[in-house]
N, C-alpha and C positions, 0 to 999 in steps of 0.2 A: 540368378542367371541374367547376364546382360542381354538387352534386346536391341535390334536394329530394324529400321524400316527400309524395305527394298521395293523397287518398282520392277515388275516382270516386264521386260522390254516388249515381248510380242503382244501382250494383252493390255498393258497399261495398268494392271492391277497393282495396288500397293498393299503390302502385307508386313506385319510385324513378325519377326522370327528370331530365334535364339542365335546370337553371334558366336556361341561356342568359344573356342580357343583363339578365334581371330580378332584382330583389331581393325576397325574400318574408319574411314572418313567419308563424308558426303561426296558423291561423285565416283567412288570406287566401282569398278565393273566386276561382277561375280559370276561364277558358274554355279547354278543351283539345280536341284532336282525336284520337280513337282510330281504329282500323280501321273501326269501325262508324258513327261519327257525331261531331258536335260536341256536347259537353256540359259540365256544371259539375263541377269538382273542388274540393276543399278542402285547403289545406296543413296537414299534420299534423306536419311536421318542417321547420324552417328549413334553408336550404342548409348543407351540412356541409363546405364548403371542398373540398379534394381528397379527403377521406375518403369512402369509399363506405358508405352505410347498408345494413343488412341488408335484403334483399328480403323482402316480406311478401305473401302471396297469400291470397285468400279461399278458403273450403272448396270452393266450387262452381266454382272457376276451371278451365277446361279448355283444352287446346291451347297451354299456355304463356302467358306474360305478354303482354298486348296492347301493340302499339306505341302510343306516346302522345307528343304534342307540345303544349307550352304555347303558346297563341295570345296571351293577355294576361290581366291581372287584370280582373275584372269591373268595368266602369264603372257609373256611376249609370244610364245608359241601358240597359246590359246587364241590370242588376237589374230594371228596369221590364219589360224583355222577358221575363226569367226568370219574373217573377210573372204575366205575361200567359199564358205557356205553362203555368204551373202551374194557372191557372184553367181553361184549355182542357182539360188532362188530367183535372182533377177533374170536369169536366162529362161525361166519358166513364165515370166510375165506375158510374153506374146500369146502363148497358148491360153493363159487365163483370160486375156482380153478377148480372144475369139469366143470363149465360152460365155463371157458377159454379153457380147453382141448376139450370140445365138439365143440366149435366154431373154434378150431385149430388156436388160435391167439398166436403170438410170444411175450408173455408178461410174466414177472416174478412178481408175486404178492408179495408185501412187507408188507402191513399193512392195517388196516381198522379202520374207526372211525364213530361213530354215533352222530348225532347232539343232542343238549340238550333237544329238544322236540321230539326226535325219528322220525322226519319227513325225515331226509336226511341221507343216508348211503354212505360214501365215501370209495372207495378202491384205495390204492396207488400201482402203479406198475412201474417197470423199463422195458425199451425196447430200442433197438438200434436205431430205427427210429420211425416214426409216425405209429400208428396202427389204422385201421378202426374198432372201437369197437361198432358201432351203434347197430348191432344186439345183441351184448352181453348186452348192457345197457337195451335194451327192454326186454331181457330175465330175467335179474336180477330184473328189476322193477316189472315184473309179478310175480316173485318168492317171493320177499321180501315185496312187497306192499309198497314201499317207493320211494322217490326221489333218484335216483342213480347218483353219480358222480364218474367217473374214472379219477384219477389224475396221470398223468405221472410225474415221478420225475427225477431229474438229478443226476449226479454222487455224488455230495456233500450230497444230501438228502438220496441217497442210502446208503452211509457210515453211516449217522446218524441213519438209521433204523437198519442196520446190527450191528454196533458197532465195537469195536476193540481197539487196542492200537497204538498210534503214535510212531515216532522214539524217543520221549522223555521218553517213557515207561509208560506214563499216558493214561488213557482211553480217546478216541477221544473227543476233545473239543465240537464238534457238538453233541455228544451223552451225554456228562457229564453236560454241563452248558449253552451252547449257546441256547437262547430261541427265539431271534428275528432274524432280518436280520443283517448280517455282511456286511459292504461295500465291493464292488468288490475288490478282491485281484489281484494285477497286478505284472508283472515282475519288474516294476520300483521300487516297494517296496523292492524287494530282492536286487536290484542294490544299492539303497540308503543305505542299511544295509551291503553292501559288501558281500552278499551271492550268488549273481548270478554267480560269477566266479567259484563257487564250482560245477556247473553243475546242470541241471534240476532235476536229481534224488535226490539231497540233499534238494531241496526246495518244492518238491511235497509230498502230503500226501497219505494216503491209497486210497483215491478216485481218484487219478491220476491228481488232480488239485493242484494249488499252495496252500500251507498250510495256513489255516486261521490265525495262530499265527504270520504271517508276518505283520499283521495289528497292533498287540498289542503295539509294542514299536516304531512304525513308527514316531510318532510325536516327541518323545524324540530324535530319530536319526536326524530328520530334524532340531530340535533346536540346537543340538550339532554341526551339520555340518555348521551352519551359521557362526561359528567362525573359520572355516577352509578355506583356499584358494580353489577355485573351480577347478575342473578338467579342464585342458587346460589353466589355468591361469599361467602367467609368474611371477616367484618370484626369489629373490636373495638367494643364498646359500653360504656356505663357499668355494665351488668349482666353484663359478660363477653363472650366471643366468641360470634358467632352467624352464621347464614346468611341472606342476603337472599332473601326469598320474593316480594316484589313491589316495584314502583317507582311513585312519584307524580312523574312527570317535571315537570309544571308547578310543583308545590310544592317541587321539588328535595329530595324525601325518599324514603327506602326503608323498607320494613317488614322487620324482622329478627326471627327466631326464635332465642332463645338456648338454651343446653343444657337448662335446666329446663322448656322448653316455653313460656316467656313470650314474648309478642310485643310489640315496641315500635317506634315510628317514630323514625328517625334522620335528622336534617337533614344534608345533604351540602354 
């Protein structure tokens, strides 16, 4: 049975599930049914044939992974309904904000979402640390007569909700088109592309984290770097043998330091 990895939009949980008779590509929006309700999920990995993908669970997941069944891809009508539920949920934000202030909690309310069967209401918030919101959840459940989920978001998701422009002048990728999970972005990615030497302020985005776009061309850089001498490798130059101290992958050149301390660029 083919498997697909999906991200449940309201909770951020990623889970492997049977794709059944459906065919998916990364970024597809789905209607799924969990133990709690019917809600939207996003495909973050296409079907892997008979191979099982590694399970991934969110930090706040309790009681094991939820059972989940794919109902269908979201249709145009489903998307209209989703947007309608979105408006309904956002209309409840002011009341939730009043409750937060009443309970004197250090939370910044960012967004809200209503499940497809209107059983679950999710509020997204940002906070510097962990927040004990148990009394707030009880209050909200009593007020709205729904299953309440308070979802704390990180810096990347906060930027996604707020929006803005990156240093490229374009609307933030996370706001504009990224729908699923992007693999973790690491400083190694910046180093491979020769960007780490520019300083951390040149490779961080509005969220204060490493820019998501460092991932986009990484594989092309890795492929191009295969044809270059590695950093630390000893090579021959017109001024004698020396050691590679840096690479210019796009220019297909390396910087070499020879025995007398002279540095020169060598085309490869």
